[in-house]
C-alpha positions in Angstrom: 20.8 3.7 17.0 21.2 2.6 13.4 18.3 3.1 11.1 17.8 0.0 8.9 16.2 -0.7 5.6 13.5 -2.7 7.5 12.8 0.3 9.7 12.5 2.6 6.7 10.2 0.3 4.7 8.4 -2.7 6.3 7.8 -0.9 9.6 6.2 2.0 7.7 4.3 -0.3 5.4 2.8 -2.1 8.3 1.8 1.1 10.1 0.0 2.6 7.1 -1.6 -0.8 6.1 -3.0 -1.0 9.7 -4.5 2.5 9.2 -5.8 1.6 5.8 -7.4 -1.6 7.1 -9.3 0.6 9.7 -10.1 3.1 7.0 -11.7 0.4 4.9 -13.6 -0.9 7.9 -14.9 2.6 8.6 -15.8 3.0 5.0 -17.8 -0.3 5.0 -19.6 0.7 8.2 -20.5 4.1 6.7 -21.8 2.6 3.5 -23.9 0.1 5.4 -25.3 2.7 7.8 -26.3 4.9 4.8 -27.7 2.1 2.6 -24.9 2.6 0.0 -23.6 -0.4 -1.9 -19.9 -0.5 -1.1 -19.3 -1.9 -4.6 -20.1 1.6 -6.0 -16.8 2.9 -4.5 -14.6 0.3 -6.1 -14.5 2.1 -9.5 -14.7 5.7 -8.0 -12.0 8.1 -9.0 -11.0 11.5 -7.7 -10.6 12.9 -11.2 -11.5 11.5 -14.6 -7.9 10.9 -15.5 -7.0 9.1 -12.3 -7.2 5.4 -11.7 -10.1 4.1 -9.5 -10.2 3.2 -5.8 -9.6 -0.5 -6.7 -6.3 0.3 -8.4 -5.2 2.5 -5.5 -5.6 -0.4 -3.0 -3.9 -2.9 -5.4 -1.0 -0.4 -5.8 -0.6 -0.1 -2.0 -0.1 -3.9 -1.9 2.2 -3.8 -4.9 4.4 -1.0 -3.6 4.8 -2.7 -0.2 4.7 -6.5 -0.3 5.2 -6.5 -4.1 8.2 -4.1 -3.7 10.0 -6.4 -1.3 9.2 -9.4 -3.4 10.5 -7.5 -6.5 13.8 -6.8 -4.7 14.1 -10.4 -3.7 13.5 -11.5 -7.3 15.5 -8.6 -8.8 12.5 -7.5 -11.0 9.5 -5.3 -10.2 6.5 -4.9 -12.5 3.5 -2.6 -12.0 0.2 -4.1 -11.1 -2.4 -4.9 -13.7 -4.8 -2.1 -14.4 -8.0 -4.2 -14.4 -7.6 -6.8 -11.6 -11.1 -7.7 -10.5 -11.7 -7.1 -6.8 -14.9 -6.2 -4.9 -14.8 -4.2 -1.7 -14.4 -7.3 0.5 -11.6 -8.5 -1.9 -9.7 -5.3 -1.4 -10.0 -5.6 2.3 -8.7 -9.2 2.0 -5.8 -7.9 -0.2 -4.8 -5.4 2.5 -5.0 -8.2 5.2 -3.0 -10.6 3.1 -0.3 -7.9 2.5 -0.1 -7.2 6.2 0.3 -10.9 7.0 3.0 -11.4 4.5 5.0 -8.3 5.6 4.6 -9.2 9.2 6.3 -12.5 8.5 9.4 -10.8 7.3 12.3 -10.5 9.7 14.5 -7.4 9.9 17.5 -9.5 9.0 15.9 -10.8 5.8 15.0 -7.3 4.7 18.2 -5.7 5.7 20.0 -8.4 3.8 18.5 -7.1 0.6 20.6 -4.0 0.8 22.9 -3.5 -2.2 21.0 -5.9 -4.5 20.2 -4.9 -8.0 16.5 -4.6 -9.0 15.1 -3.5 -12.4 11.7 -1.9 -12.7 10.0 -3.2 -15.9 7.4 -1.1 -17.6 6.7 -2.7 -21.0 10.0 -2.5 -23.0 11.5 0.0 -20.6 13.7 -1.0 -17.7 15.0 1.3 -14.9 17.9 -0.1 -12.9 18.0 0.5 -9.2 19.7 -0.7 -6.0 17.4 -2.2 -3.5 17.7 0.9 -1.3 17.2 3.3 -4.3 14.2 1.4 -5.5 12.5 1.1 -2.1 13.2 4.6 -0.9 12.9 6.7 -4.1 10.3 4.8 -6.0 8.2 2.3 -4.1 7.8 4.1 -0.7 6.6 7.3 -2.3 4.2 5.4 -4.6 3.0 3.4 -1.5 2.1 6.7 0.3 0.6 8.3 -2.8 -1.8 5.4 -3.4 -2.7 5.0 0.3 -3.5 8.7 0.5 -5.5 8.6 -2.7 -7.6 5.7 -1.4 -8.2 7.6 1.8 -9.1 10.7 -0.2 -11.6 8.8 -2.3 -13.4 7.5 0.8 -13.2 10.9 2.5 -14.7 12.7 -0.5 -17.5 10.1 -0.6 -18.7 11.0 2.9 -16.7 8.5 5.0 -16.0 10.2 8.3 -12.2 10.0 8.5 -9.4 12.0 10.0 -5.6 11.9 9.8 -5.3 9.6 12.8 -7.3 7.0 10.9 -4.8 7.2 8.0 -1.8 7.1 10.2 -2.6 3.9 12.1 -0.8 2.8 15.2 2.2 5.1 16.1 5.5 3.6 17.0 5.6 5.1 20.5 8.6 5.0 22.9 8.3 2.0 25.2 8.3 2.9 28.9 
């Protein structure tokens, strides 16, 4: 069986986004059960020099849906540092990202292989192929930000385990 660009990226994005959606739901339930305003978590950081929860979720969307869109357009730019989202808005962003990625076909994503994509950061540009960008830059960033969002909720008392983060596994069909 050949392993495709779609399998390596979109399938993994969707699995973790499904887990993240559940993690956000568990977080909201925990905050409601404990009379904690969920908006307090939006600007929470793990460390003073790290970006807040809001940015972690935005980055998950940017390094999944935004990464595919960047490859399609040939240009990827990082997300804005101060995009205004409340907790419900972040949940909506994850749902919208899942919906957009679910609409992609393996053929469309696999057809992006070999394309040039430039990562723009201010004046700086880093040239990539689609595969190099998705596998060496975007996918690691996606996992980093999803993990950091999970960690912020976990350190703020939300009862989570690894299975919540991982989402639905791609089990062998009987």
